[in-house]
N, C-alpha and C positions, 0 to 999 in steps of 0.2 A: 343377189343372183350371181351364180358363177358358171362358167362353161369351160370344160377342159378341151381346148381347141386341138391339142394334139391327139386326143381320143376320137375326134370327129372324123367321118369318112370323107366329107366334101366341104366346100365353102359356101354351100346354099342351105337355106333353112327348109326347103321342101324335102330334104333327105332325112330330116329329124322325125323321130316319133314325137308324140305329144310332150310338151314340156310345160311347166308352170312357174310362176313367180309367186313367192311367199313373202309377205310383209309381216313382221311381228311387232305389235304396238308395245309401248312401255308397260301397259297393263297386262300383257301376256296374250291378249287376243291376236289371233293370227288370221290375216287376210290372204286369200289366194286367187290368182287369176290364171286361167288356162286359156291362151289364145287358140283360135282355130288352127287347123293345118294350113300351111302355105303351099301353093302348087304352081308358082309361076317363075321359079328360079330366083326367088328372093335372096339377096346376099346381105341385106341390112333389115333389121326389124326394130320398131320402137315397141316394146312390150308394156311399159308402164311409165308415166310421167310423174315425178316426184317434185313438189314445189311447195314454197313457204306460203302460208295463208294465215294472216293476222299474226297470232302468237305461236302457231303450230305449223305442222306439215300436213299436206294432203297428197294423196296418191289417186291417180286416174288410170284405169286400164285402157290401153290403146289397141295393141295388136295390129299395127300397120306395118306392111312389109313393102320393101322397094327392090325391084329387079335391075335398077340402073343407078344413075346418079341422082335419083329423085330426092333423096333425103337432103343432100346439100343444096340442090337447086330450090328446094322449098324455103331454104333459109337465105336466099339470094346470092349463092356462090355460083359463078359462071364456070362451066365445065366444058372443056373443048374436047371433042372426040379425036 
């Protein structure tokens, strides 16, 4: 996945039109995920999680957005206002 940040009008995801994540497997099979539109001023999103599973990789569609420091606080980081 790549995003040209210089070409984007703002720093929030609710300003974007629909976007998608494409994953191509070694066999050539392509998987796509189109998250829903964000509408709460999200500045961070988790679109897809990629992780090792036994001898291969797995992908899980997430589509979670955060409009504050929610992403880092979910991982135990303390953020002062």
